[in-house]
N, C-alpha and C positions, 0 to 999 in steps of 0.2 A: 459491537457485534454480540450476538448471543453465543452460547457455548458451542452450538452446532457449527459456527463459523470456524472453529479450530480444525474441523475435519474437512470442510469443503467451502468453495466459493458459494455465495448465496444466490439462490435461484430468483429470477425475476418473476417466476410464475408462482412459486410457493415461498413467499418471503417471510422469514421468521423475524425475530427481534434484532436488535441493533447491529452496525459497522460503518458517508461524507462527514463532513464536520457539522455536527448539530450545534446551534447557538454560536456559530463562527462568523467570520467576515468574508465577504466576497473578495477574491484576489483582484488586484489591479492589473491592467495590461502590462505585460513584461515581468510580472512578479512570479517567481517560482517556475520558470520555463521547464525545469527538470522534472516537475510533477507530472506523472503519466496516468492517463485513463486507459485501463485495459477493458476491452469488450470481448466477451467469449460468447460464441454462438454454437448451437446444435450440440450441447453437452448431453451425452447419452444418459438415460435413466436405467436403473437396474431392471425395472419391469417393462422396459420398452418406451419408445418415445424420446423426446429430448426437451431441453429448456435452454434459455439464454441467461447469462449472468455478467458480472463485472467486478473488477478489483481496482485498486489504486497501486501505484508503483513509483519508482524514482530512477532516472537515468544515472548510471554510475560510470559509464564509459561510452564511447561513440556507438558501441554495438550491444551493450548489455544493460538490463534493468535489474533491480532488486525488488522483490515483493514478498507476500506471504507464501509459505510453502503450500498451504491448503488451497490456494487459488488454482493449482493444477493437480488434478486427481483422476483416478480411474472410476469405473462405473460403481465401485463399492466405496468410493470417497476416500481411498487411500492415496496420499501424495505420490506422484510419479516423476521420474526423470526420463530424459530422452526426447524423442520427437513430441512436440506439443500435442496433447491428447484431443484437442478440439480447436477449430479456427479461432485465433486470438489476434486482435489488432491492438496497437498501441498508439494513442494520440497524446501529443505533448506540444510545448511551445505555444500555448494559448491559455487564456483565463476564462474564455466563454466560447464554447463551440457553436453557439447560435450566431455570433458576430464574427468569429475568426476560427475557421476550421482547424487551424494549427497544422502540424505535420503528422502524418500517419505512417506507421511501419507495421510489418507483420512479424509475429513471434513464431519461431520455428523449432527451437530447442529449449528445454528446461533442465536445470540442475538443482537438486534438492540438498539442503543441508541435512546432515545426519544427526544434528544435536538441537536444532531450533526450528521454529516455524518460519523458515526463510527459504525462498527459492530465487534462482537467477534465471532470467529469461533473455534469450539471444534474439537480436533483430536481424532480419534478412538484409537490411540496408543500413549503413551507418548514419548517425545524426551528427552533422558537422558544424552546425551553427548554434548549439546549445552547450554551455559549460556543464559537464557532469557534476553531480553532487559528490563532494569528497567524502571519504569514509573516516569516521572517528576511530582512533586506535587506542584510546585510554578508557579505563573503567569510568562509567558515568558516575556523577556525584549526586547524592540525595539532596533534594531541594533545588537542583539545577532547573532552569527554565528552558523549555524546548518549543520550537514551532512545529505545528502539524499542518500538512496541506493534503487535501483529498478531494476525490471526485464522487464520493458516495452520496447517499441520501442525506437529508437534513433533519429527518425525523423518522421514528419507527412506524408512524402512522402512514399507511399507503406508501411505503418506501420505493424509490426508484433512483437509479444513478442520476447525478446532477449534470446539467449542461454547463454549470458554472463551477470553477475551482474555488473551494472555501478553505480558510485557514484559521487557526487560533493558537493560543499558547497553553501549555500544560506544565505542571511542576512534577518532577520526579519524587515519588513517595517511598519506593523501596527499590533496591537493586539486588537481583538474584543472579545465580550462575549463568543462566541463559536468557533471562527476562528482565525487563524494567517496568515497574508499575508507575502509572502517571495519573494525575487528577487534573481537572480543569482549572485554568488560572485566568485566562483573558480571551475574550471580553467578559466571560462569565465563569462562575464556579462549576457550571454544568456544560461548559464547552467540551465536546467529546466526539470521538470517532463514531460513525454510524454505519448502517448496512451499506455494503459495496465499497467501504473504505479499507477493506482487508489489504494489507501490504503498503498502506500509506506511510510516507516517511515522517519521522520525528527527527528534527535536526536543530543544531545550535543556531540561535538567533544572532548572526554576525554577518559582516560584509563578506566573509568567506565561510559559508555554512558547512557543517559536517554532519553526515548521517549518523545518528546515535542508535536508532532502533526503527522497527517497522511494526505497523498495526497487526495484532494477532487476535485478541479476544477481549470481550467486555460485555457489560449489561446493555439493556435497551437504551437507546439514546432519545433525547439528551439525558445525561445523568451526572451526578457529582461523585460517584464512586470511583474506585480504581479501575483503570484500563490496563490490560496486559499487553506489552509490546516485546518484540524479540530483539535482543541485543545484537549489535553489529561488530563492536570492537573485537570480541574474541573469535569472530568468524573471518576476519580480514586475511589470515594466512590461507584459509580454504578458498576464499574469493579470489585471491591472487593466482591460485592454481587453475581456476576456471576461466578467468577473464584476462586474456593476454594483453588487451589494450587498456587496462586500468591505468588512469593517470598517476 
């Protein structure tokens, strides 16, 4: 994503530079069913009119998702909590919406972190057939390898949300108080998040994966520079106060 993405979800009408997985790999059926595609419609503009946009997210309980804080904002692009500010649907449990529509839910309430670019989104109906992504509770380590899965664009040229879930691997380059910087690792050094990947999960590559961070901000994609992601481990106490059905 570009720096503007820190402030707001990216418009499908006025698409800036970077946030899906560029130079990644198409997910296989049944792979990463917890990876969520958020579709926002009729987002109001400050000068009148509206636009549509999209973000990525992850299921962390039967009724809650985690995504980027800037995906939900007011007309001045300030992150907001409370009733969802514009119609938002969540699609999951599919790797390709053209061949498998997956499951769709409606987002009705949003809670914003006060310290990081992270928000929690509540679903009006539970998801009972997908195992939520567990939360990492320890400080990430430099040089650790993480998986990334997202529904964003695959290039900054004529970007649009993808109908296919893409994934790749990144390596942690630095760990800050609220953020983790990552660089591309597999299948390419420029495997990176792209436009509409805001909120996409970065998680441990294991049989029981854990969410380490979510996509926040970075250069135009694809790129081999550092991408900024928001840490989850130090938000777990807050998440537990918001999400009553956290596993």
